[in-house]
C-alpha positions in Angstrom: -35.2 139.1 -195.3 -33.7 140.9 -193.3 -34.2 144.4 -193.2 -32.9 148.1 -191.9 -33.7 148.7 -188.7 -31.4 148.3 -185.6 -33.3 150.5 -183.2 -36.0 152.7 -182.4 -35.8 153.2 -178.8 -33.8 156.5 -177.6 -32.0 154.5 -175.2 -30.7 152.1 -177.9 -29.3 155.1 -179.5 -25.7 156.2 -179.8 -24.9 159.5 -178.4 -25.2 162.2 -178.5 -28.9 161.3 -179.5 -29.9 158.9 -176.6 -29.4 162.5 -174.4 -32.0 164.5 -177.2 -35.7 163.7 -175.9 -37.3 165.4 -178.8 -36.1 162.3 -180.6 -38.0 159.8 -178.7 -40.9 158.2 -180.8 -39.7 159.5 -184.5 -36.2 158.0 -184.3 -35.0 155.4 -185.8 -31.5 153.5 -185.9 -30.7 151.6 -189.6 -27.9 149.9 -190.9 -25.8 151.8 -194.0 -26.6 149.6 -197.1 -25.3 150.6 -200.9 -28.9 151.7 -202.1 -30.3 150.1 -205.2 -31.3 152.7 -207.2 -34.3 151.3 -208.6 -37.9 151.5 -206.8 -40.1 147.8 -206.9 -44.0 148.7 -207.0 -46.3 145.9 -207.3 -49.6 146.9 -208.2 -53.0 144.8 -208.1 -55.2 147.3 -208.7 -55.2 150.7 -211.5 -54.6 153.8 -210.1 -53.0 157.2 -209.7 -49.8 156.5 -212.3 -50.5 153.2 -213.7 -54.0 154.9 -214.4 -52.1 157.3 -216.5 -50.3 155.2 -218.1 -52.8 152.5 -219.4 -55.3 155.8 -220.7 -52.9 156.4 -222.7 -51.2 153.1 -223.8 -53.3 150.5 -223.0 -49.9 149.7 -221.1 -48.4 150.1 -217.5 -44.3 150.2 -217.7 -44.4 148.2 -221.0 -47.3 145.5 -219.6 -49.8 145.1 -221.5 -53.1 145.2 -219.8 -56.4 144.1 -221.0 -58.5 147.0 -222.7 -61.7 148.0 -221.3 -60.2 148.6 -217.9 -62.0 151.2 -216.3 -60.1 153.3 -213.5 -59.8 151.6 -210.1 -60.4 148.1 -211.6 -58.8 144.8 -210.0 -56.3 144.0 -212.7 -56.3 140.5 -213.7 -52.7 139.4 -211.1 -51.1 141.8 -209.7 -48.2 143.1 -211.9 -44.7 144.5 -211.2 -43.8 147.5 -212.0 -40.1 149.5 -211.4 -39.6 153.3 -211.5 -36.2 155.0 -211.4 -35.5 156.7 -208.2 -34.6 160.1 -208.9 -32.7 162.3 -207.2 -34.4 165.6 -207.7 -38.3 166.0 -209.9 -40.4 163.4 -209.9 -39.8 159.2 -210.1 -40.0 158.0 -213.1 -42.0 154.7 -214.1 -39.8 152.4 -215.9 -40.1 148.9 -218.0 -38.6 145.9 -216.6 -35.8 145.4 -219.6 -34.7 148.7 -218.6 -34.5 148.5 -214.8 -32.6 144.7 -216.2 -30.0 147.4 -217.9 -29.6 149.4 -214.6 -29.3 146.3 -212.2 -28.0 143.1 -213.8 -30.8 140.8 -215.1 -30.4 138.3 -211.8 -30.4 141.3 -209.5 -33.8 142.6 -211.1 -35.2 139.3 -211.8 -34.8 138.4 -207.6 -36.4 141.9 -206.6 -39.8 141.0 -209.6 -39.9 138.5 -207.4 -39.7 139.8 -203.7 -41.8 142.7 -204.9 -44.9 140.9 -205.5 -44.2 137.7 -203.6 -44.5 140.8 -200.5 -47.2 142.3 -201.8 -49.6 139.2 -202.1 -48.8 138.1 -198.5 -49.8 142.0 -197.1 -52.4 142.2 -200.0 -54.4 139.2 -198.5 -53.1 140.2 -194.5 -54.9 143.6 -195.4 -58.0 141.5 -196.9 -58.7 139.6 -193.7 -59.6 143.6 -192.1 -61.5 145.4 -194.6 -58.5 146.5 -196.3 -57.2 147.3 -200.1 -54.0 147.2 -200.5 -54.1 149.0 -204.1 -50.3 149.0 -205.0 -47.4 149.6 -203.1 -43.1 149.7 -203.3 -40.6 148.4 -201.9 -36.8 150.1 -202.1 -34.0 147.1 -201.2 -30.7 147.8 -200.8 -27.1 145.5 -200.8 -25.2 144.3 -197.4 -21.1 144.5 -197.3 -21.8 141.0 -198.6 -23.9 141.9 -201.6 -27.5 140.3 -199.9 -30.3 142.1 -200.5 -31.5 144.1 -197.6 -35.0 145.8 -197.0 -33.7 149.2 -196.5 -37.8 151.3 -197.0 -41.5 151.9 -197.7 -42.3 148.8 -195.4 -46.2 148.9 -196.0 -46.8 152.2 -194.9 -49.5 154.8 -196.0 -46.6 156.7 -197.6 -46.1 154.3 -200.0 -48.8 152.6 -200.3 -52.1 153.1 -201.5 -55.3 151.2 -198.8 -58.2 151.3 -199.7 -61.6 150.6 -197.9 -63.0 147.0 -198.8 -66.6 148.2 -198.2 -66.6 151.8 -200.1 -64.8 150.0 -203.4 -66.8 150.6 -206.3 -64.7 150.6 -210.0 -65.2 153.3 -211.9 -64.1 155.7 -209.7 -61.3 157.6 -207.3 -61.3 155.6 -204.3 -61.4 156.6 -200.7 -58.0 155.9 -199.5 -56.0 156.5 -195.9 -52.8 157.0 -198.0 -51.3 160.3 -199.1 -53.2 160.5 -202.2 -55.3 163.2 -200.5 -52.6 164.9 -200.2 -51.8 165.2 -203.6 -55.6 165.6 -205.1 -55.6 168.8 -203.0 -52.5 169.9 -204.9 -53.5 168.9 -208.1 -56.5 171.5 -207.7 -54.7 174.0 -206.3 -53.2 175.7 -209.0 -49.8 174.7 -208.0 -46.7 174.7 -211.1 -45.2 171.8 -209.4 -41.8 173.8 -209.1 -40.6 175.2 -205.6 -41.8 176.9 -203.3 -44.2 175.2 -202.3 -48.0 175.7 -201.7 -48.7 176.0 -197.2 -51.3 173.1 -196.9 -54.7 174.6 -195.6 -55.5 173.2 -192.2 -58.0 171.6 -193.1 -55.9 169.3 -195.4 -53.6 169.0 -192.6 -56.3 168.0 -190.0 -58.4 165.5 -193.2 -54.6 164.2 -193.2 -54.3 163.1 -189.6 -57.4 161.9 -189.6 -56.9 159.3 -193.0 -53.7 158.0 -191.2 -55.0 157.3 -187.4 -58.4 155.4 -188.2 -55.7 153.1 -191.3 -53.3 152.4 -188.2 
């Protein structure tokens, strides 16, 4: 499917940006789209907010799961668990039927199928390279003709939970190459999750950088 990316190199950007060397290697030019206000999440393993929901209700986003699962368990099959795209605060997991109310059924079903298809291909690709993609989220938009365009969150450590397959063991949190490392520190920092956020210690900054470089 098409995506929103138009250019990544400095010389391809329009002026006045082309003449600003500090943008080199860290800027992209993209198509403007009408964002679909739902985050599309695929989960193949039980972790993060999905694990929290399962412990409370035995289900994730209204999808009933088998009893007795433990943290980081592989699910019988990947599930689609949408979330609201919050303008402030945290995104909130919702049921598929709630997504239908927001987007309409036809679009919701297309997005669900696309999300699970991309996740399946990506998970298989990663598995050959010793990585588990436990879950991932995508964002989509509509172009002028009403076509679905992949808009953001393209299987990066910011939007996906990457685990090294050689260390995988259900029943506990996993080593990760994603921002969960930062989240874990914040959860134990005493921060009340209101602005201003605490300054990250240098060891957390460097530890995050090491994980991203190792994943790369």
